[in-house]
N, C-alpha and C positions, 0 to 999 in steps of 0.2 A: 252378309258378307262374313267370310271366315278368313282371318290371317293364318298362315300356316307355314311350316317348314317340311319339305319333301326332300328325302335322299333316296337315290337310286341309280339307275344306269339308263343311258341315253338309248333309246330303241329306234334305230335307223339314224338318219342324218338330219340335222336342222335345215329348215328351208327358209329362204328370203321371200318375201311376198310383198306386195304393194296393195294398199287399201284404195277405195275408190276416190279418196281425198289426196291420193298421190303420196301418203306417208307410208314409209317402209316399216315393216315388222318381220319378226322371225317366229316361226312355229316348230315345234318338236314334240316328240312323245318321250316321256320318261317312265321306266318300268321300275315300280317300287314294291317293296314286300311289306305286307302287314304284320302285326304281331302274331297273328294266327299262321303265318307262313303262306298265306294267299298272295297272289300278284295282283296288283291294281296298276292300271295305266292312267298317267297324269298327262293330259293334253295341255301343253305350254305354249303361251304367247307372250312375246317380250316386245316392248316398245322402247325401252331404254336402251341407248347405243352401247353402253358398256356391257349389259346383259347380253345384247345381240351378238356382240363380238366374242364373248366368251362362249356362247352357245355354238356359234359357227366354227369355233376352233376345236370342237369336240368331234370324235367319231363314233360310230356304233359301238355301244357297250361301255364307253367311257363313264366313270363315276361322277355324279354331279349332286350338288345340294342347292335347293332353290327356296327362297322365301317369297311369299306374295299372297294374292287374294285367291282363295279356293272356292269352287262351286261343285258340290257333289252331283253326279250324274249316274245313270245306268245305260247300259247298252246290251243288245241281244247278239250272241255269238251264232255261228252257222248251224249250230245244233239247237238253236232256240233257247239256250240258257241265258238268264238275266244275269249280267255282271255289273259290279261296281266300277266306276271311273271318276276321275276329277278333272275339272278344268281349272287352269291357274294362269293368272296375270302375273308373271315373274317381275319382282322389283329388284332383287339381288341374287347373285349366283356365286358359288364357291366351287372351284374345279381343282383337280391335282395340279393343272397347269399354273393356276393362280396362286396356289400355296406354296410354290417354289420362290426361293429368294435368289436375288441376282447372284451369280457365282456358283449356284448349286447345279451340279450336272451329274 
């Protein structure tokens, strides 16, 4: 298990799903940039209600920072190139929406 912090932009929209046990969760993809300038996709799943609410309030390309458990993965693109990816179980989230104080507009 790797605990990590990922910052990037939401890729598409967050989706509400329901597990076989009837429990609700939210999934989304975050596009992050590595130190080398490469793009990596982080597949995010959130079970915490506050994290779910924050992710659902975002739209495509909104900035987001997430902490949670990371699992490294690889995937193959349509040209047959192997690309890195990460799976994350998000525990906390920070967005520009949450960073605003009451009365700021």
